[in-house]
N, C-alpha and C positions, 0 to 999 in steps of 0.2 A: 443436392446435386449431384450430377454427374462428373467425374473428373473426367476428361479428356485432354488428347493434345492435339494442336491445330495446326496440321502441315500446309504453308503456302506454299504456292510454288508454278515454274511453268508446266512441267512434266511435260516436256516435249522431245520426246514423248515419255511417257513415266518406266522406270528401270527397275529391273531386280532389285535394285539397290536403295532406291525410294521405298520400296516394299518391306524390304528387307531391315531397314535403318528406321522405319517408323514403326514396325514390331517390334525390334530392338530398344526403341526409348520408351515406350508402351509398358514393356516387360519390366526394364531399369527403375521407371519411376511409379509403376502400381497404375496407370490410368486405365480408365474402360474401354476407353476407344480410340482412335486417330480419324479425327477428320480431315481429308482431302481437298484442298482448295484450290482450282485450278486459276491462273490467272488469265482474263483474257488475250487474246493473240496480239489484237492489237497495241497493247502495253510492251509484252514481249518484243513486239519488233520496233518498237518506236524506243519508247525506254531503256530497255537491254539490248537495243543494238543486232538481235540475232534476225539472220536470215529467212533460214528456213523453219515455219513456224505451222506445226498444223493448226490445222481448224479449230476454235472452240469446241465444238459438238465432235470432231473425233478426239480429240484429247479425252474430253469428258467420260466419251462411248469407252476408252481404252479404259480407265480408270474404274467405271462400272463394272467391265468384265472383268478386270482385276479383284474387284469387291466382291462378287457374285458366290466365291467358294472362300470369304474371308471375313467371317458377322461380325469382327473388332474393326474392319474398315469402313467408314463413312465416307460419301464423296458428295458434295455438295456444290451447284449449278450456282449459286449466291451471287460472287463476283460476277460469272458470266455472263449473270443477266440482269446483272446492276446496267444505270443508262451512261455511267463513269467508271471508271477503277476504283473500288470504295479504298480506303486506307485500310490497314489490316487493325488498327484499333477500333474502327467501326464493324469489322466482322467481328473480333473477340468478343465487342458488348452486345451482337447482335445473339451471341452461341449464350451470352450470359442469361439474356433474356428469354432464350429457348428451355434454361434449368439448365443448363450446360456449365462446366467450371473449366472453360478451356486453358490451358499453358500453350504459350505459343512455341512451335517446333521448327529449329531452322538449323541450317549448316553452319559451322564457323568462319566460313568464307564471308558472311554477312557481318559479320563482328565489327571488321572497320569501317562499314558504311553505316551503323547505324546515327553517330552521332551529326552528320550530316546531310545522310541521301534517306532516309525516316523520320515519320511525325510522331509524336505521341510517344514517344520511345519510352521515356520515365514514367509517364500512365501504365503503357504497356506491361513493363518489370512489376512497379507497384501492385497494380489489380489481378495480373496476369500470372507473372514470371516466365521466363525463359528457358527452355531445355534446347541446350547449343549441344551438335552432332561435331565431335572434331575428329577431325583426320590425322591420323600419327604424325610429328612433327610438323603439322602449323600453327603450333605454338600461341595457340589460344588461351592456355593457363597464364603464358609471358603477357598475353595481351591483355589480358584483364587486369594483372597485375600494376603493370608499368604505362599503360594508358590512362591518366588521370579521370576520362569520360566514362570509362570503361569501369574501371576503379570504383567510383561513385557507385556505381550499378549492379556492383558482381553479386551481390548479397540475394539480388533477385534473379540471376543469373547459373545454373545446373549445367557444367560440360559432363558429355558424355563421351567417355574416349570409345572409338567406333571401331568393330571388327575390321582386323586386315583387310580380308575376300572383299569387300565393300568400296574401299577406298581408292578403285583406279576404274570403277561402272563409271560412267558420265552418259548423262541424255546427249551431248553433243557428240562422243563414241559412237554412239549408237545410231546417229544421220548419217554420221560419216562413211558406216558400213552398210545402212541401208541404202545411198547412193550409189555404192562400188555396188552392192545386189544389181540395181535395177540396172546400172551401166553395163555390167555384164549381161543381165538376161537380152537386155533390145540389142545386143551385140550378138548372142545365140540367136538370137531371131532370126539377124540378116545372114546368118551360118549353117542354120539348119531347116529344113522344110517345117511345117506350121504342125502339119499331120504328126509327126516323129517326137517333136520338141516332148509331149508328155511324156511320153517314155524314155527319156530319160534319167 
């Protein structure tokens, strides 16, 4: 069986940090690939409360474009095509049935949600394991030590301290900058004749 990291998320949009951290985790763990698993836009907007959500096809195409020059990157539309948003455990089981041995790759910001916000956590930890990307100063090691629920699972959770350059890159920051650029472009279209705009 081939070892892989399964990276679930909104990827709204995918960032250099998503890709850089995925590669970092792959190298640190010796996995053969990272499988990017984007979530449905309806799930992102309703369950995660995000206002601006790129359509499923757009986020999928962004990831596929990024994967073209990165042979270690696999992108799946499995959860996007499902009638309802699948559970993480179900998708991990599917990868295993395909002959892939996956571990769950996630950010340490998800650790506090595991007990009450996720299903099948103990099965995920026992059958697949979790690789947790920790941002400096987020106290993930302390959480795993001090929280009774997480402490019980800590043997199946591997924490990786992430490179500092990736710690302040987020999809939210990208969306904010894209909105600002579009606003400025609209203002320019009002200020400059259309024929001249491409020459600026």
